[in-house]
N, C-alpha and C positions, 0 to 999 in steps of 0.2 A: 630898478632901472639899470643899475650898473651890471647886474648879472645877465640881463637880457642883451645888453650891448656886447658883453664878452662872448656870449653864445653865438651871436651873429658873426662876430669877427672870426671865431673858430670855424664856423660853417663855410665862410667865404675862403678861408685859407685852405680847407680841405678840397673845395671845389677847384681852386686854382692849381693845387699840387697834384690832383688825381690823374690828369691825362699823361704827364711825363712818367709818373710812377707806373701806370698801367702799361704803357709802351715798353718801359724797361723790363717789367715783369714778364710780359708776353715774349719779348725778345729772348730773355734768359730761358724761359720754358721751351721756346722753339729751338734754341741751341742745344738744350739738354736732350730733347726728343730726337733731334737730328743725330746727335752723337750716339744715342742708344740704337737708333735704326742702323747707322753705319757699322757699329760694333757687331750687331746681330747678323747683318748681311755678310760680313767678313767671316764670322763663325760658321754660318751655314755653308758658305763657299768652301771653307776648309773641310767641313764634314763631308761635303759632296765629293771633294777630291779624294779623301780617305776611303769613302765608300767605293769609288771607282777602282782604287788600288786593291781593296779587299775582294771585290768581285772578280778581278783578274786572278787573284791568288786562290780563290775557290776553284776556278777551272784548273789551275796548275796542281794544287794539292788535293784533288778530289778523291784520291785513294788513301789518304792518311787521315784516320779518324781523329787522332790527337790534334792535328793541325786544324781540322775543321772545327773542333771544339774551341780552340783558341781564337779562331776567326769569329765564331759566334759570340764569344764573350766581348770581343772588341765591338762588334756590331750592336750588341745590346747596350753597351756603354755609349756608343754614338747615338742610338735611338733616344736614350734618356737625355743626352745633351741637346738633341734637336727639339725635344719637347720642352726642355728648359728655356731654349731660345724663344719658343712660341709663348711660353708663360711669362716671359720677362716683360711683355707689353700689357699684361692684364691690368695693372693699376693705372697705366697711362690711358688705356682704352676706356676704363671706367670714368676717369676724369674728363676725357673728351666727350663721352656720351652725356655726362651730367651737365657739362658746359653748353653743349648743343641744345639739351632740353631746357636749360635756363634761358638761352637766347630765344627759343621758340622758333616756329616756322617763319620763313621769309614772307613779307607782306604780299598778298595777292594783288592781281591787276585791279587798278582803280583805288587802291588804298594808299595812304601816304607812305612815302619811302622812308626806310629806316636810316639811321646815321651811317655814314661810310665806315666808321670804325667798327660797328657791329657787323656790317656786310663783310668787311675784310677779315674780321676774326672768324666768322662762320666759314668763309672760303679756306682760310688757313687750317682750321680744324678738320674740315672735310678732306683737304689734301693730305694732311698728316695721317688721318685715319685710313685713307686709301693706301698710303705707303706701308703703314703698319700691317694692314690686312694682306698686302702682297708678300711681306716678309713672313707672316704667319702661314700663309698658304704654301710658301716654299718649304718652311720647316715641316709642315704636315705632309707634304708630298715626299720629302726626304725620309720622314719617319715611316711612311707607308712602303717606300722602296726598301728600306733597311729591314722592315718586318718580313717583306717578301723574300729577301735573301736569307733571313733566319729560318723561315719555313723551308726554303730550298735546301739549306744545310741539314735540317732534320730529315728530309726525305733521302738525301744522299747517304747519311749515316745509317738509316734503316736499310737502304739497299746494300751498303757495305756489309752490314751484319748478316743479312740474308745470304749474300754471296759467300760469306765465310762459312756458314753452316751447310749450304747446299752445293758448294762447288765440289766436283768429283775429279779425282786425279787417276791417271792410268798407271797402275802399279807395274804393269809389264815394262813400261819405258823406264820407270825409276829403278826397279830391282834388276840392275845389270852389273856386270863386272866393273864398268867404269865408275860406279859409285864408290868403290873401295879406294881407288886412286884419287878421286875427288875429295873424299873424306881425309885422306892422308895429306893432301895439299892444304886443306883448310886447317888441319891440326898444325902443320908446319907454320902457316901464316900467323895463326893465333899465338903460337909459341914465340915467334920472332917479335911480334908486336908487344907481348907482355914482357919478354926478356929485355927488349930495348928500353921500354919504359922503366923497368926496375933498375936497369943500369944507370939511366939518367937520374932517377929519383934518388938512388943511394949516393950518387956522386954530388949532386947539386941541391937536393931537397931533403937530405937525411934528417937534419935537425927539425925542419918543419913537419916531416912525417912523424918523427918521434914525439914532438910536442902535441900534434893533433891526436895521435893515438893515446897519449897519456891523458889528455883532457877528456876524450870520449870515454876512456876506461874509468876515469874518476867519476864521471857523471853516472855511468852504469853502476858503479860500486855504491855511490850515494843512494841511488834509487833502490838497490837491492838491500843494502844494510838498513836504510831508513824504513823500508817496507817491513823488514823483519822486526825492527824495534817497535814500529807502530802497530802492527797486526799480531805480533807474538804468536800465540798458539794456533791462530787460524791460517798461518802461513805454511806450516809443516805438520805432517802427521806425527803424533806422539805415540811411540811404540808401547809406552807404559800403560796406556788406556786400553783396557780389554774390550769394552763395549761403548764406543763413541756414539753420540747421538747422530741422527740423520742430518741435523743442522750443522753439526761440526764437520761431518764428512763432506757436505756440500760446500761449506765455506773453505775448507782446505783444498778441495778440488778446484774451486773457482780462483781463489787468490794465489794458490801455488802455480796456477797456469798463467794468470794475467800479469802478476808482478814481475816474474822472471822474463816473460816475453817482452814486457815494456822495457825492462832494463836492457835486454839484448837489442831490441829495436832502437832504443835511445843511443846505445853504443854505435850501432851500424850507421844510423842516420847522422849522428854528430861526426862520425869519422868521415863520411862522404862529404858532408858540409865543410868541415875544416880542411880537408884535402883540396876542395875547390877554392876555399878562401885563401889558402896559401899557394895556389896555382901549382899544385902537385900533379894534378890529373891532366891528361890529354883528352881530346874530345872522345875518341873511341874507348879509351880506358875508363873514362868516367861513366860511359854507358854500360860497359861491362861490369864495373864495380857496383853500380846501382842495381843491376839485375842480380848479381851474386848476393848482395845484401838482402834483397827481397827473398831469394831462395833460402838463405840461411835462416831468416826470421820465420818463414812458413814452416820449414822442417823442424825448427826448434819448438815452435808453438804446438805442432801436431804431436811431437814426442812428449812434451810436457803434459798435454791434455790427456793422452792415452795413459801415461804413467800415473797421473793424478786420479783418473777415473777407475783404473784397474788395479793400481798399487800391487805389483807382483810381489813385493817384499812383505807387505802388511795386509793380510786378508781381511782383517776386521775393519779396515778403512776403505774398502772398495765400495764404489757406488753401484756397481753391477756385480751380483753374487756369482762370479765365475770361479773356476778352479785356478790354482796357481800356475800350472803348466800351460793351459790355454791362455791365461792372462799374459804370460811372457811372449807366447807366439803372436798374440794379437798386437802387442806393442811393437814387435819386430816387423810384422807385416804392414801395419799402419805407417810406421816410420819409413819402411822401404817404398811404400806407395807414394808418400810425400817426396822422398828423394827422387824417384823416377820422374814425377811430374815437375819438380823443381829444376832438375838438371835439364829436362827437355825445354822448359821455358828459358833457361839461361842460354842454352845452345841456340834457341830460336833467335834471341837477341844478337848473339854472336854472328849467326849466319846472315841475319838481316843487315848488320852493320858492315860485314865484310863482303857482302854481295855473293854469297855462296850459290852454287848451282841449285836449281830446283830439285834435282834428283836427291841431293844430300838432305834437303829439308824434308822431303816426302819420306825418305827412309827413316830419318830420325823420329819423326812424328809417328810413323807406322810402328816402329819397334816400341816406342814409349806406350802407345795405346794398347798394344798386345800384352805387354808386361803388366800394365795396370789392370786390364781385364782378368788376366790369370790370377793376380794377387787378390782381386775382389772376390773371385769365385772360390779361391782357397779359404778366404775368411768366412764366406757364407757356409762352406762345407764343414767348417770346424765345429766340433762338439764340445762346448765349454762347460756344460753343466753335468752334475752327477745326481742320479736318482737315488732313492733309498736302498735299492738293491745293488748299488755300486755300478750301475750301467751308465754309459755316457749318453747324454741327451743333446740334440742340436739346438740351434737358435729357434725362436718362434717362427712359425711357418711364414707369416707375412714379411718378416725381416729377412729370412733366408731367401725366399723367392724373389724379393725385391733386389737384393744384392746380386743374386745370380742373373737376374734379368738385365741389370745395369752392366755387369761384366760381359755377358754375351752380346749386349747391344754395342758396346764399344769395340769389341773384337770384330763383330760382323760389319759395323760401319767402316772400320779400318780396312778390312778385307775387300769391301766393295768400293773403296777409293774415297769415301767421305772422311778424309783425315781431319778436317776442321771441326766437323760435328763430333767426331770421336774425342778429339782433344778437349773440346768445350765441355762435354759431359764428364770427362775424367777430372778436369780442373774443378768443376763445380762440386763433384763428389768429395774431393779432398779438401779444398780450401773452404768452400761455402759450408760443407758439412762440419768442418772444424769450428768455423765461426758460429754457426747455429747451435752446435752442441755446447760450446762455451757460454754463449748468451743464454741458452736454456738453463744451464746450471746456475748462472748468475741470477736469473729470474726466480728459480726455485729457492736460492739462498735469500733473496730479498723477501719473498713471500714468507719463508720460515722465520726471518727476523721480525717481520711485521706482525706475526701472530702474537696472541696474548702470552706474555712471559717469555717469548722467544729471545728478545734482545737481552734480557737479564741473564740468560744462560750462556751468552757469549763471553769471551774473556774481557772485551771492552766493557760490557754491561756489569760484569762482576767487579771490575776495577772501579767503575763509577759508583757502584753500590757500596764499596768499601771505603773509598776515598772522598766521597762527596755526600751531600745531604739529599740526594735524589731518592724519592720513595718509589714504590713499585708502580704506581700509576704514572708518575713522571717518566720512569724508564720505559714503560709501554708506549707512551706518547713519543718519546725520543726514538724508540724502535720504529714507529710508523714513519717518522721523518727520515731515518736512515734507510728504510726500505724504499721510500720514494726516491731518495737520492741515488741509490744503487740502480734502480730501474732507469732513471734518467741517464745516468752515466753509461749504462749498457747500450741504450738506444743511440746515444751520441757517439759512442766508440764503434759499435759493431754495425750499425746501419750503413755508414759510408763504406766500410769494408765489403759488405755484401754487394752494394751497388757497384763498387769497383770490380768485383769478381764477375758480375753479370754484364760487363762490357761498357759500363758508363765510365766517363773520363772525370778526372778531378775538376775540370771546368764545369761539367754538368752539376756536380755537387755544390760548387761555388755559386753557380747561377741560382740553384734552388734555395741555397742558404740566404742569398741576397733577397730573393723574393719573399721568403719567410720573414726576414728581418724588416724589410721596407713595407710589406703589406700585401695581402692577397685580396683582390677585389672580387666580391661576389655580389652581382647586381650593383646596387648603389652603396653597398657597405664594404669598407676596406678593413681587413683584419690584419693587424701587425703583431706578430709574435714578440718581436723585440720591444714594441711599445707596451704590450701587456706585461711582459716581464719587468720592464722599467717601472711601470706603474706599481706593480706588486712590490718591487724592491724599495721604491720611494715610500710606499705606505708602511712597510715593515720598519724602515728606518725612522719614519715619523712616529710610529707607534712606540718603538723602544725609546726614542728621545723624550716622548711625552711621559712614559713611565719613569725614566730617569729623573726628569725635571720634577715630577710629582714627589718622588722619594727625597730629592734634594730639598725641595721647598718645605716638605713636611718635617724631615728629620734634621735639617740644618737651620733653616730660617725660622720657621714657626716654633720649633721645639726650643731653640735658644731664646726666642722672644716670649716663651711661656704662654703662648696663645692657648685659649680654651680648647679642649678636645673637640667639642662640637663644631667650633669655628674652623678648626683644622680640617675636620672631616668634610665640611661643606666646601671649603676652598679646594681641597684635594680633588673632590668629585667634580667640581666645576672645571678645574684645570684639565682633568682627565677627559671629560666629555668634549671640551673645546679642542684639545690637542688631537684627539682621535678624529673628530669631524674635519679639522684642518688637514690632517694627514690623508684622510680619504679624498678630500677635494683635490689636494695636490697630486695624489696618486692617480686619480681619474684624469686630470689634466696631462700628467706625464705619459699616460697610456695613449694619448692622442684623441681622447673622446671630447667632443665639443659639448660643454655643459649647456649651451643654449639649445642643443638638440633635445635635451632632456626636459625642456620646459613643457612640451606637449604631453610627454609621458607623465610628468608630475601633475599636470592639470587633469589628465584622465584618471590618475590614481586618487586625486584629492576627493572626488565624489565617493569612491569606494571606501576611502579612509573615513570620510565623514559619517557613513552609515555603518559599515561593517566593523570598523575599528574605533568607534567613538569612545568605547570604554578605555581602550589602550591609550588613545590620545588624551582623554580626560585624566587618566592616571599620570601620563607623562607630563602634561602641563602642571598638574597638581604637585608633582615631584619637584619641578623647577620652582614653583612658588614656595614650597617648603624650604628648599635650599636657599632661596633669596630672602624670604621673610624670617626664617628661623624661629617659628613659634615654639619649637622644641629642637633639641640637638641630641647627638649621641651621648648616652649616659644619663639622660633625664628620666625621671620617673613620671610616667603619664598614665592617665585613665581615659580610655576611649570606649565608651559604652560599658560592656561587661568585661572588657579586657584591661588589665592593669599590670604594668611591668616596666622594665628598663629598655630604652631605645638602644638597639645594637647597631643598626645600619639603616641609612636613608639612601635609597636609590631612586631613579627617575620613575620607576613603575610602582614600587611598593616599599613599605617600611617594615623592618624586622624588629619585633618586640619580644623580649624574653621575660616571661612571667616569673613570679617568685617560686613557682614549681619547676623552673628550668625548662619550660615549654616554649619553643620558638613559634611565634604567631606572625604570619606574613599578612599585613594589613594593607589593602590598596590605598594609594595616596588620596584618591578622591574621597574616601570615607573620612579621612582626617581633615580634609578641607571643608567638606559640606556639613559635618556633624560637630557637635561640641566635644572638645578634648580638654581634659584637665591635666595641668602640668604642675607637679609638686615642686619641681626644681627649676622653674623657668629662668628667674634672674638670680636666685640664690637658693640655698638648701634650708633656709630658715623655715620652720613649720611648727604647727601646734598639734598635739595629740590629746585625746580625752580618755579618762578611765572612769567608768561608772561604778558606784559603790552603794549598796543598800544596807540600812541598819534597822533593827526591830523598833516597833513603837515602844515608847517608854524610855528610850535611850536619851542621854544628855546630848542634844544636837550641837550645842556650842562646843562641848568637849570634842565631839566627833569632828566638827569643822576644824578645830585647832590641830587635832592630831593629823588629819589628812593634809592640811596645809604644811605642817612640819615635815611630813613624809615627802611631799613634793619638793620642798625647798632643799632637803638634804641629799637628793639624788645628784651625783656629780655631773650628769649630762644635761640637767635642766638649767636653762639660762636664768640668771638673776634679773636680767632686763631684756625683754618684758618678764616681769615676775610671775610665778605660778599663781593660780587662782582656783578656789574651791567654791562651787556653786551648789546651793541647796535647791534642787531642781523641782521636786514634786513630792506630794503625799501619795505614795503608791498604795495599791490594794493590800499589799502584805508587808511593805517596808517604807521607811523614809529614804528617799533617793537623793544621793549626792553625785557630783561630777567634778573630777579633778582635771584641770586644764593646765598643761605645761607647754612651754616653748623650747624647741631644740635647735641647736646650730645646724644639725644635719638630720632632716626629717626621716632619712632612711634608717636611722637608729630608733624610730618610734616603737617598733615591736619589742626591742630590748628594754626600753624604758618602761613600757606598759607592763611587761612581764616582771621586772624588778619591783615596781610599785605595788603590784597585786600581792606578791609574796610579802612585802613589808607590811601591807595593810593587814593581812591575815595574822602575822606575828604580833603586831601592835594591838589589834583588837582582842586577840586572845589574852594578852597580858593585862589589858584594861577591862576585861570581861564585858566587852561589847558584842552583842549578838548580831550575826548576819542571818536574817530569817530566810527560810526557803518555802516555796509554795507547795502545799500538800498535793500529792499525786493520787489519782484514782487507782483502785486495785484492778489489775488486768488479769482476767482468768485465762488460763492456758487451755486451748482446745487441741484436740488431736490433729496432728498435722495432716494436711491433704497428701494423698499419695502423689509422688512425683514421677513414678515409673509406670506409665500406663501399659506398656508392653508386658511388664512383669505381672501386673494385676490380671490382664487378659489371659496370660499363660496360666496363672494359678486358677482363674475361674474355669478355663477349659479343662484343666486337670481334675477339678472337683466335679464338673459335669461328666467327664469320662468315668470317674470313679463311681458316681451315683448310677450312671447307666450300667456299668459293669455289675454293681451290686443288685440292681433291679433284675438284670438277666439271670444272675445267680439265684436270686430268690424265686424267680419264675421256674427255673430248672429244678430247684429243690421241691417246689410245690407239685410239679408234674411227677416227679419221682415218688412222692408220697402217695399221690392218687393211684399210681400203678401198683404200688405195694399193698393196697387194700382190696385185692380181688378175693371173692369167697372161696373157702376151702372146698375141695371136691368131696362129695359124699362117699 
């Protein structure tokens, strides 16, 4: 009665307190939603204002490709912000829809009216939903407008690129005497600008310049010296090696090009950065210095690559088997070509910054393309090979004619006034060609390292083989990993360079990298490279943590606790499987894959697993049962059917048993669960062994019994308790049969004990003149062995047949000759 009264009081209290609490909660929710709507409306207004400003800037900077790329990046960021504003209401809209569904539809005409509080709540929810939909529509419209501007920028950039390649200049107007005076004026202006900056820098920024240069130089030295220390022999060609392997030549060519170029690039980039950081550079001088650094880096890279591939000083290290004289000329011509193109690009930046006349720009580009074409044709006409008859041979036909065609094309395009097209082709031949050749050499090196035994032949592989416990198989696997890492590094380093050379801006690469990192949507599937890599990294970390924990648990905790070997093995396997499964789940989640989406796939696969993989699943479940119940453990001596041996390993699919003949038998776990299994060492190693002995009829059986019992008791491995026992088992057909039964602390020593007791029995019975009878055996007659070589018999038979046939022919011939000799004599 008391509890009923208490429950009634509580219900009344809740009913009285509910309306004020509901009103307060609704008011708080309404204030929160209103604040969210206000914030998102303000954010969309700000984005709209920025979009208007960027649209005007597109019209103003429509001729500047780099500016258009920067505007596009800003627009893409704003588009993502607009979509974020729209998605901010997702949870609130879900709550509103759920609440409206809970309230149900308003009562129809003729039905009782609903409470005012319900009507008010429905109206408030509908009003809030309308406001949210209005904000979402504004965000979606803004996103559509921004995407339209992005598409417009793409079309404008494509048009700029086409104009650059197809624009034609009148050379007659450019090649005039006025060009010389304009060039002189430009040179004077450049000299004044540089000299005034140098004067300012040395007077007011000398210490900053010195510090920046020293830091940049130290960074380059660290890269260069560290590379030499790290890579050793694969950094420089060793003149003492007469016949280096192809892998060694590839490695030297690749790394001796890449590492010094990276060191020089790091020096130049850090110098420019530190000069800007210390406010050493002016605006125009900073642009000039950036352009000059790029030219120096390209020329240095081209020179290093040609020297590494042709090796004018060391013929045995050349990748291309050309003669020494042509190799030197090729290095000079290639470097000269790079210098021409680099200087032209540097002067182009100078002319653009200083507002040089168009005639100066045209003449500069015209001269550069003509020189480039001539150098390319000279390289094609070079004869770098020697035949056996000491005659000089040219390049292969396809390479020679391609180089001549490119050289003639640039010269012809320049003469026809298509300066932009000629410069583009020249730049791609020099820079893109250098990048592609270097990358190709790197890919060849990676492939050679990944081949069987390739990594072991490198200096790093030899060092690991000498100073570590890595075997040949492990080094091959490590070589595959190194090969993959080199390929990935080459793609990450050289692909952006090629894209930059083909007219793409750094902003383009940044946008693509962002899309790859955040996800590429194909239909309803979003693939995120960064997510996949994150999942792989998380799984690898989890895997190695599991292995470390397994080793620590087994070697430190259970070993110190002197846990049984079988128990340790079971715990170690269980921890390993659980850890790997957990790492896989966490890795899949880190990759951004919703595990709930896999439920349908798992349900579809379950049917196939049930039918097609039922044996595998049965063995898997049986393995888990064996690990949990532990009817036997590692080290036990078991008998499973006709198989008897020691358990070596218990896995989830099968159990490895080593027989006493050292044969490894892999037995499915389901056989061990479904069939009878004998375990000699289940709880302990205590066991009994038997030795059968027979004596002749007429022997003193009591004396025999006493002797056998004494022999069993005197063996050092036989236990005193339980004590040994001798049983008079049977009156045999030829002997009186006894059986010695002894107990051992370790049944695995049974064969040794049986062997010792049998020897002792023979010795004792011989001294006591006790006969051990033997069953008489029937006499076996020896028969002539059957022939085992049928081919030999057939051959001998054929030879006899031929001999008999030849003898018959000979007898017939002799008979005929005798008949002919018996003719009558003439009268």
